[in-house]
C-alpha positions in Angstrom: -146.7 91.7 -327.4 -146.5 88.0 -326.6 -142.9 87.8 -328.0 -141.7 90.6 -325.7 -143.3 88.8 -322.7 -141.6 85.6 -323.7 -138.3 87.3 -323.9 -138.7 88.9 -320.5 -139.7 85.6 -318.9 -136.7 83.9 -320.4 -134.4 86.7 -319.3 -135.7 86.7 -315.7 -135.5 82.9 -315.6 -131.9 82.9 -316.8 -131.0 85.6 -314.2 -132.7 83.6 -311.5 -130.9 80.4 -312.4 -127.6 82.3 -312.4 -128.3 83.8 -309.0 -129.2 80.5 -307.6 -126.1 78.9 -308.9 -123.9 81.6 -307.4 -125.7 81.3 -304.1 -125.4 77.5 -304.0 -121.6 77.6 -304.7 -121.2 80.2 -301.9 -123.0 78.0 -299.5 -121.0 75.0 -300.2 -117.7 76.9 -299.7 -118.7 78.5 -296.4 -118.8 75.3 -294.2 -115.4 74.3 -295.4 -113.9 77.6 -294.2 -116.0 77.8 -291.0 -118.7 80.3 -290.2 -116.2 83.0 -289.3 -113.0 82.1 -291.0 -111.6 85.6 -290.5 -112.2 85.5 -286.7 -109.4 84.6 -284.4 -109.7 81.8 -281.8 -109.4 82.7 -278.1 -105.9 81.1 -278.0 -104.8 83.3 -281.0 -106.2 86.4 -279.3 -104.5 85.5 -276.0 -101.2 84.8 -277.8 -101.4 88.1 -279.7 -102.2 90.0 -276.5 -99.3 88.4 -274.7 -96.9 89.3 -277.6 -98.2 92.9 -277.6 -97.7 93.1 -273.8 -94.2 91.8 -274.0 -93.2 94.6 -276.4 -94.8 97.3 -274.2 -91.5 98.2 -272.5 -89.8 98.5 -275.8 -92.6 100.8 -277.1 -92.5 103.0 -274.0 -88.7 103.3 -274.2 -89.0 104.3 -277.9 -91.6 106.9 -277.1 -89.5 108.3 -274.2 -86.5 108.6 -276.5 -88.6 110.4 -279.2 -90.0 112.7 -276.5 -86.5 113.5 -275.2 -85.3 114.2 -278.7 -88.2 116.5 -279.4 -87.6 118.4 -276.1 -83.9 118.8 -276.8 -84.7 120.1 -280.3 -87.2 122.5 -279.0 -84.9 123.7 -276.2 -82.1 124.3 -278.7 -84.5 126.2 -281.0 -85.7 128.4 -278.2 -82.2 129.4 -277.2 -83.2 129.7 -273.5 -81.1 131.9 -271.2 -80.3 131.1 -267.5 -83.3 132.9 -266.1 -85.7 130.8 -268.4 -84.1 127.4 -267.6 -86.1 126.8 -264.3 -89.4 127.4 -266.2 -88.3 125.0 -268.9 -87.3 122.3 -266.4 -90.7 122.6 -264.7 -92.4 122.4 -268.0 -90.5 119.3 -269.0 -91.2 117.7 -265.6 -95.0 118.3 -265.8 -95.3 117.2 -269.4 -93.3 114.0 -269.1 -95.6 111.2 -268.2 -94.8 109.5 -264.9 -93.3 106.0 -264.9 -95.2 103.0 -263.5 -95.6 103.3 -259.7 -94.8 107.0 -259.5 -97.2 109.5 -257.9 -99.6 111.0 -260.5 -99.4 107.9 -262.7 -102.4 107.3 -264.8 -104.7 104.8 -263.2 -104.8 101.2 -264.5 -107.5 100.3 -266.8 -110.6 99.0 -265.0 -111.1 95.3 -265.0 -113.6 94.6 -267.8 -115.4 91.9 -265.9 -115.8 94.0 -262.8 -116.8 97.0 -265.0 -119.4 94.9 -266.7 -121.0 94.0 -263.4 -121.6 97.7 -262.5 -125.0 99.3 -263.2 -125.3 101.8 -266.0 -125.3 104.8 -263.5 -122.2 103.3 -261.7 -120.4 102.9 -265.0 -121.2 106.5 -266.0 -119.9 107.7 -262.6 -116.6 105.8 -263.2 -116.3 107.4 -266.6 -116.8 110.8 -265.2 -114.3 110.2 -262.4 -111.7 109.1 -265.0 -112.4 112.1 -267.2 -111.9 114.4 -264.1 -108.5 112.8 -263.5 -107.6 113.4 -267.2 -108.7 117.0 -266.9 -106.6 117.5 -263.8 -103.5 116.2 -265.5 -104.2 118.5 -268.5 -104.7 121.6 -266.2 -101.4 120.8 -264.5 -99.7 120.7 -267.9 -101.4 123.9 -268.9 -100.1 125.6 -265.8 -96.6 124.5 -266.5 -97.0 125.7 -270.2 -98.3 129.1 -269.0 -95.3 129.5 -266.6 -92.9 128.7 -269.4 -94.7 130.9 -272.0 -94.7 133.9 -269.6 -90.9 134.0 -269.5 -90.3 133.5 -273.2 -89.6 136.4 -275.5 -92.0 137.1 -278.4 -89.6 135.4 -280.9 -89.3 132.4 -278.6 -93.1 132.2 -278.3 -93.4 132.2 -282.1 -90.8 129.4 -282.3 -92.5 127.4 -279.6 -95.9 127.8 -281.3 -94.5 126.7 -284.7 -92.6 123.8 -283.2 -95.6 122.5 -281.2 -98.0 123.0 -284.1 -95.7 121.2 -286.6 -95.3 118.3 -284.2 -99.0 117.7 -283.9 -99.7 118.1 -287.6 -96.8 115.9 -288.6 -97.8 113.2 -286.1 -101.3 113.0 -287.4 -100.1 113.1 -291.0 -97.8 110.1 -290.4 -100.7 108.0 -289.2 -102.9 108.9 -292.2 -100.2 108.0 -294.6 -99.6 104.6 -293.0 
Protein backbone atom coordinates (compact mmCIF):
# COMPACT_ATOMS: atom_id res chain seq x y z
CA UNK A 1 0.00 0.00 0.00
CA UNK A 2 2.83 2.39 0.82
CA UNK A 3 4.29 1.95 -2.67
CA UNK A 4 0.99 2.93 -4.31
CA UNK A 5 0.77 6.05 -2.12
CA UNK A 6 4.34 7.02 -2.96
CA UNK A 7 3.63 6.68 -6.68
CA UNK A 8 0.46 8.80 -6.35
CA UNK A 9 2.30 11.49 -4.42
CA UNK A 10 5.08 11.55 -7.02
CA UNK A 11 2.54 11.71 -9.89
CA UNK A 12 0.56 14.56 -8.31
CA UNK A 13 3.76 16.46 -7.48
CA UNK A 14 4.99 16.10 -11.06
CA UNK A 15 1.61 17.26 -12.42
CA UNK A 16 1.62 20.22 -10.05
CA UNK A 17 5.13 21.26 -11.06
CA UNK A 18 4.20 20.99 -14.75
CA UNK A 19 1.08 23.13 -14.20
CA UNK A 20 3.07 25.72 -12.28
CA UNK A 21 5.69 25.89 -15.03
CA UNK A 22 3.04 26.39 -17.74
CA UNK A 23 1.31 29.06 -15.65
CA UNK A 24 4.54 30.92 -14.98
CA UNK A 25 5.47 30.98 -18.66
CA UNK A 26 1.99 32.28 -19.56
CA UNK A 27 2.31 35.07 -16.97
CA UNK A 28 5.67 36.22 -18.23
CA UNK A 29 4.40 36.40 -21.84
CA UNK A 30 1.24 38.36 -20.98
CA UNK A 31 2.83 41.68 -19.90
CA UNK A 32 4.93 41.85 -23.07
CA UNK A 33 1.77 41.65 -25.22
CA UNK A 34 -0.35 43.89 -23.00
CA UNK A 35 -3.34 42.89 -20.97
CA UNK A 36 -5.69 42.95 -23.96
CA UNK A 37 -3.42 42.52 -26.93
CA UNK A 38 -6.41 41.67 -29.13
CA UNK A 39 -8.28 44.88 -28.23
CA UNK A 40 -8.14 47.85 -30.57
CA UNK A 41 -7.11 51.28 -29.37
CA UNK A 42 -9.59 54.14 -29.53
CA UNK A 43 -7.68 55.61 -32.47
CA UNK A 44 -7.87 52.30 -34.34
CA UNK A 45 -11.61 52.05 -33.70
CA UNK A 46 -12.12 55.65 -34.85
CA UNK A 47 -10.09 55.07 -38.02
CA UNK A 48 -11.95 51.85 -38.80
CA UNK A 49 -15.31 53.55 -38.25
CA UNK A 50 -14.31 56.46 -40.51
CA UNK A 51 -13.25 54.02 -43.22
CA UNK A 52 -16.54 52.13 -42.88
CA UNK A 53 -18.50 55.42 -43.10
CA UNK A 54 -16.54 56.49 -46.19
CA UNK A 55 -17.64 53.34 -48.01
CA UNK A 56 -21.30 53.74 -47.01
CA UNK A 57 -22.32 55.44 -50.26
CA UNK A 58 -20.61 52.71 -52.25
CA UNK A 59 -22.47 50.01 -50.30
CA UNK A 60 -25.81 51.79 -50.71
CA UNK A 61 -25.27 52.14 -54.45
CA UNK A 62 -24.39 48.45 -54.74
CA UNK A 63 -27.49 47.43 -52.76
CA UNK A 64 -29.69 49.71 -54.90
CA UNK A 65 -28.25 48.15 -58.05
CA UNK A 66 -28.91 44.61 -56.76
CA UNK A 67 -32.45 45.59 -55.76
CA UNK A 68 -33.11 47.05 -59.23
CA UNK A 69 -31.72 43.92 -60.89
CA UNK A 70 -33.91 41.69 -58.74
CA UNK A 71 -36.99 43.81 -59.45
CA UNK A 72 -36.31 43.71 -63.20
CA UNK A 73 -35.84 39.95 -63.09
CA UNK A 74 -39.06 39.51 -61.13
CA UNK A 75 -41.00 41.85 -63.43
CA UNK A 76 -39.77 39.91 -66.47
CA UNK A 77 -40.66 36.57 -64.86
CA UNK A 78 -44.17 37.80 -64.01
CA UNK A 79 -44.84 38.95 -67.60
CA UNK A 80 -47.07 41.79 -66.44
CA UNK A 81 -49.73 43.23 -68.74
CA UNK A 82 -50.66 46.91 -69.09
CA UNK A 83 -53.44 46.69 -66.46
CA UNK A 84 -51.04 45.22 -63.89
CA UNK A 85 -48.24 47.74 -64.44
CA UNK A 86 -49.65 50.50 -62.12
CA UNK A 87 -49.88 48.00 -59.23
CA UNK A 88 -46.30 46.91 -59.95
CA UNK A 89 -45.09 50.52 -59.99
CA UNK A 90 -46.81 51.21 -56.65
CA UNK A 91 -45.30 48.05 -55.20
CA UNK A 92 -41.80 49.02 -56.30
CA UNK A 93 -42.24 52.56 -54.98
CA UNK A 94 -43.35 51.32 -51.54
CA UNK A 95 -40.71 48.62 -51.21
CA UNK A 96 -37.77 50.75 -52.34
CA UNK A 97 -36.18 52.40 -49.30
CA UNK A 98 -36.24 56.20 -49.40
CA UNK A 99 -32.99 58.08 -49.89
CA UNK A 100 -31.51 60.29 -47.19
CA UNK A 101 -33.61 63.38 -46.61
CA UNK A 102 -36.75 62.04 -48.29
CA UNK A 103 -40.06 61.80 -46.46
CA UNK A 104 -40.58 58.43 -44.81
CA UNK A 105 -36.87 57.95 -44.32
CA UNK A 106 -35.82 55.81 -41.43
CA UNK A 107 -34.88 57.87 -38.45
CA UNK A 108 -31.26 58.42 -37.61
CA UNK A 109 -29.80 56.27 -34.91
CA UNK A 110 -30.17 57.87 -31.52
CA UNK A 111 -27.08 59.47 -30.02
CA UNK A 112 -25.57 56.86 -27.71
CA UNK A 113 -24.52 59.39 -25.09
CA UNK A 114 -27.97 60.99 -25.00
CA UNK A 115 -29.63 57.58 -25.00
CA UNK A 116 -27.47 56.46 -22.06
CA UNK A 117 -28.62 59.49 -20.03
CA UNK A 118 -32.27 58.42 -20.29
CA UNK A 119 -33.89 56.47 -17.52
CA UNK A 120 -34.81 52.83 -18.11
CA UNK A 121 -38.53 53.63 -18.71
CA UNK A 122 -37.59 56.43 -21.13
CA UNK A 123 -35.29 54.11 -23.09
CA UNK A 124 -38.05 51.50 -23.27
CA UNK A 125 -40.48 54.16 -24.55
CA UNK A 126 -37.98 55.13 -27.26
CA UNK A 127 -37.54 51.47 -28.26
CA UNK A 128 -41.31 51.06 -28.49
CA UNK A 129 -41.65 54.23 -30.59
CA UNK A 130 -38.94 53.02 -32.99
CA UNK A 131 -40.61 49.61 -33.24
CA UNK A 132 -43.95 51.29 -34.04
CA UNK A 133 -42.26 53.19 -36.89
CA UNK A 134 -40.83 49.93 -38.25
CA UNK A 135 -44.25 48.31 -38.02
CA UNK A 136 -45.85 51.21 -39.91
CA UNK A 137 -43.29 50.86 -42.71
CA UNK A 138 -43.90 47.11 -42.91
CA UNK A 139 -47.69 47.61 -42.99
CA UNK A 140 -47.26 50.10 -45.83
CA UNK A 141 -45.21 47.56 -47.78
CA UNK A 142 -47.79 44.87 -47.03
CA UNK A 143 -50.57 47.05 -48.42
CA UNK A 144 -48.59 47.56 -51.64
CA UNK A 145 -47.87 43.82 -51.83
CA UNK A 146 -51.55 42.97 -51.36
CA UNK A 147 -52.53 45.46 -54.09
CA UNK A 148 -50.07 43.88 -56.51
CA UNK A 149 -50.97 40.35 -55.49
CA UNK A 150 -54.69 41.01 -56.08
CA UNK A 151 -54.11 41.82 -59.78
CA UNK A 152 -51.82 38.86 -60.47
CA UNK A 153 -53.05 35.67 -62.08
CA UNK A 154 -52.61 32.39 -60.18
CA UNK A 155 -49.57 31.53 -62.32
CA UNK A 156 -48.02 34.93 -61.65
CA UNK A 157 -48.69 34.53 -57.92
CA UNK A 158 -46.91 31.19 -57.96
CA UNK A 159 -43.94 32.77 -59.76
CA UNK A 160 -43.90 35.69 -57.35
CA UNK A 161 -43.99 33.37 -54.33
CA UNK A 162 -41.18 31.21 -55.71
CA UNK A 163 -39.01 34.21 -56.61
CA UNK A 164 -39.45 35.95 -53.25
CA UNK A 165 -38.90 32.75 -51.27
CA UNK A 166 -35.79 31.88 -53.28
CA UNK A 167 -34.35 35.34 -52.75
CA UNK A 168 -34.74 35.17 -48.99
CA UNK A 169 -33.40 31.63 -48.67
CA UNK A 170 -30.49 32.30 -51.00
CA UNK A 171 -29.58 35.50 -49.21
CA UNK A 172 -29.39 33.78 -45.84
CA UNK A 173 -27.44 30.87 -47.31
CA UNK A 174 -24.78 33.19 -48.68
CA UNK A 175 -24.14 34.66 -45.24
CA UNK A 176 -23.87 31.24 -43.62
CA UNK A 177 -21.36 30.04 -46.21
CA UNK A 178 -19.17 33.12 -45.85
